[in-house]
N, C-alpha and C positions, 0 to 999 in steps of 0.2 A: 504494500500500500504506500501511497505518497503521504506527505506531511499533512495535507488537508484532510485526507481520509483518517489519518492517525488522530487528528484533533477531534474529529467527529466521534470516533470510537472511544477516545478517552473521556469525552464529556458524558457519554452514555454510561460507561463503566463507573466513573468516579461519582457521578451524581445519583446513580440508582442502585449501586451495589457496594459491598465491602471488599470486593476482590482487588488484587494487586496487579495492575498492568506492568509489564516489563517491556520497554521499547528497545528493540535491537536494531542497530543501524551503523553504517560506516561513519567515519569521522566527517564532520562538516555537513552532514545531510540535513541538519536542523532539528535534531531530537529535543535539545534543551530549549531552543527558541520556540518550538511548537508547544512545549509544555507550559512555558511562561505565558504564551498567548492564550492558552486555554484558561489559565488562572485569571487573566485579565477579563476574559470574555464571560466567565461565570462569577466573577467578583470574589475570588478567593485570595488569601495570602499565599505567598510562595516561600518555602523554606528549603534551600538547597543543602545537601550534605555530600561533600566530595569524599567518598569513602577511601579513596586511594591515599588521602592525607590524614586519616583518622586512626586513632587507637581505641582500644576498648573503653578507656576512661572517658574519651570524648563522647561515647555513645551512652554509657550507663551512668555517668557522673562520678564524682569523687566520694569515697566512703567517709562517713563520720559517725561518731558514737553519740548516742543519747541515753545516758545511763548504761545499762548492760546490753542495749540493743544497737545493732549496726544498721545504718541507713545509707542511702546513696542520694547525693544532691541531684536536683533536676538539671539536666544539661541546658545551656542557654538557648539552644535551638528548639527545645521541646515546647510546643504551644500549650498554654494552660486551657483548662476545660471551657472557660468562658471567653477565650480569645476568638477573634473572627475565624471563620472556616479557613483551614490551612491545608495546603497540599505539601507534604514533605517529600522532596525529591531525593531519593537515594541514588546519586550519580556515581558512575564508575564502580558498580557493585563488584564486578569481577577484577577490579584493579586493587582491591583491598590487599595491602602488602603483608599483613600478618594473618595467619590462619585463625587466631582467636577473634580478630575483628570480624571476619566473615561469619564465624560461628555465632558471634553476638548479634549480628544484624539478621541472622536467619529467622529468629523468633519474631522480629519486628515486621518483616515483609510477609510473613504468613498471615493470611486473612483470619480474623478472629472467629472463633466458634460462635454459633448462633447464641445471641443474648449476652455475649461477653465483649470485652474491650480488647483491642490490639495492645500487645504488651512488649516491653523491652526491659528485661530483668525485673526490677520492682516497680517500674513506672507503668501506668495505664493511660492509654491515649483515648481521649474522648471520641465517641463515635462520629462526631461532627467533622473530625479531621481525617484525611485520607493519605495514602502512600502510593507513590509511583517510583518505578526503578528504570534506569537506563544503563545499557551496556554496549560495548563494541563486540561484534561476533568473534568467537574464538577460532578464527580461520587461519591462524599462523602469521598474520600481518600486524597483530597487536600484542603488546606485552600484558597479557591478561591471564587470569587463572581460569581453569575449567570448573564450571559450576556442576555440582553433583545432581543426580536425577531427582533426589528428594526436594532440593531447593527449586529446581525448574518446575517441578510438579505443583508447586504452590503459587505459581504466577501465571498470568495470561500473557503469553509471548506475542508481541506485535512487531512484525518485521517491516521496517521502513526503508524505502529505496529512493534514489534520485529520480525526479520526474521534471522534465523541462517545462511543461505547461504550468505545473504547480509553482515552480521557481519563478517563472515569468510573471505570474500574477502577483507573487510576493514582491518581486523586484519593482513592479509598477506601483504597488501600494506604498512601498518605502521610498519611491522616487529615486531609485539607484541611477547611477550615471547612464545617460542615454546611449553613449558609445559602447559601454560594456553590454548593455541590454541588446543593442543592435548586433554586436559581434556574436553574442551567444545565440541569437535568433537563427543565425546561419551556421553556427558551430556548437550545437547543443551537446555534441559528444564530448566537449571539453569541460562539461560539468563533472562532478565527482564520478570517477569510474567505479563500477561495482567490482567488488572482490569476488571471492568464492561464494557459493550459495550459503545463506545464513541459516544453517541447519543446527538447531539446538538439541537435536535428538529427543524431541518430544514424542511421548508415546501415550496411548490411552490408559487411563487408570480409573478406579472408582471415584477418586477425588476430582479427576478431570471431567468426568461425565456429570458430576454434581455441579461443577462450575458452568458447564454448557447449559445445564438445566436452569441455573440461576440467570444466566444471560438471556436465555430464550423467554423466560417469564418476565424479566424486569427491563430489558433493553430492546431497542429496535435498530437494526442495522440494514442497510440496503443489501439485497441478495448477494452481490459479489463480495461485499465486505464481510458478511456473515461467515462465508467459507474461510476467509483468511483468519478471522478471529478464532473460529473453532479449531482450525489447523494448529494455531498457536497453543492450544490446550490439550488436544488429544492426538495430534499428529495429522499429517496431510492425508494419509490413506484412510484413516478412520473418518476424518471430516468429509472426504469425498463420498465415501459409502453412505454416511449419514445424510448428506445433502441430497444424494440420489434417492434415498429412501423417502425423504420428505417430499420430493418432487413426484414420486411414483405413488400417488394416492390410491390408484386402483390396485396396485400390487401389495399394499400394506396388509398385514394380518389384522383381524379384529382385536380390539382390546377389551378388557373386562367391562368397562362402562357401557360399551356398545351391546355386549351380550346381556348384561344384567339389567340395564336401564332403558335401552333403546331397541329392544328386540321387536322386529316387525318382519313383514314378508321379505323386504329387500335385504335386511341383515341375515335372515335365515337362508336366503338364496346364496349370499356371499359366503356364509359359514359352510354350507354344503359343498361349495365349489372350491374351497381352499385346498391347496396342496398340503401334504403331510407336514412339510417344514413350517408352513404358515399356521397350521393347526397347532403345532408344538408351541409356537410363539404365543398364540391365543391362550392355550392351556397354561403356560407359564404366567401370563398376565392375570388370568383368573385365579390361579392358585395363590399367587402373591397377594392379590386384593382380598381374597377370602381369609387368608391367614391374618391380615391386618384388621379386617372388619368382617367377622364371620356371621353376624346377625343378618338374616335375609328377610325381606318383606315377602308377602305372598306372591306378588308378581315376579320378584327376583328369583324365588324358588322355581316357579314355573318356567321362567326364561332359561335358567341354568339347566334344568332337566331337558328342555327342548333342545338346547345346544348339545348336551350329552347324547341325545338320541340320534343326532346327525353324524356323530363321529364314527369312523371305521372301527371295527371290533377291537383291534389291539390298542388303539389310542383310547377308546372308551374305557377299557378295563384299567389301563394305567392311570387315567385321569380319576376315575372313581376311587381307585386305591389311594390316591393322594388326598382326595376329599374326605375319605373316611378317617384320616388322621386329624381332621379338624372337627372336634366334638359337635359344635353347634351346627356345622354344615352337614355332618353325618346324620344328625338327628332329623334334619330337614329333608334330605333326599331319600331317606329310608322309610318314609311314610308309605303306607299301603297303596295310596293313589299313584305312586310313581313306580310300582313294581314292574310295569310293562317295559320300563327303560332300565331300571337299576338292578332288578333281581338277578338277571343273567350275569351281570358283571360281578355281583357279590358272590354268586355261586361259583364262578370261575376263580375268584380270589380265594375262596374257601378251599377249593380243590387244590390250588397251588400251594396253600399253607399245609394242607394234609400231606401232599406229596413230598414237601420239604422236610 
């Protein structure tokens, strides 16, 4: 993405979530300038931390005693709870010269657990303040440390590249020299040259998918940008597969809510036509939903049994076996009125247990 796109994404993430964006880009591309502009546009204070110049004491404060208790003084850069909304910019994260400095900041860049505050040692950051990170890519052309997977997994990686049109608009707004602008209009290749691909070895994880879920619920990105943002969390391959799945509405498996709450002739037809792999996905969705909320209304009971009746024999037996492990659901589906669907499966399960 270019700087303008980065700014759009940052505004969404910073104002609507507690996630930590990490802007990855080559020198001079405008990472810091773009972040400062975002702060101006949303009316936030800007607090830069050059981690390449900092030690642990600069981050956690100086220790002092109060009676028998040890405390740490609040660092000068730390915004107080009632201070204007502030964006703390952890610049040069992978240039931290000491391993303990990187370990200290690890806790701070991690998004806070739900209902908690972001922390750094004994200090707690008000939820009104947010954090952003910038780094140069570890492609061999910069003197930077390699960030481990655990740290990368806690941030939304945003890859920023040079873009002439974006730079030209910026140059016009800043009224840069006309001759420079005219020259680069015909020699756009002489802007910053891209180095090797900025691959931070991002891979899908449970935490990553939760971050994608948070962004989908709380933020709005143009379609092309959504792909780039998700790729910075779960990796390019997983993001491509997910975006294709989102686009292929006809090929999606039914989910629990459709079966339990929206069962009608069209849903029934789709359920009957699903391939076995899609049925397996629907069964997983239903099993998870019923484990979380096992109490069923009369209509939901009937819809669940109607779905079970459409399943191929092997899938039906396996699904009923899973449902019988959920007491409230087992009690519901084993009523006499459902024998025409459930009884055969229960008998087969009983025979399987006897044989075992």
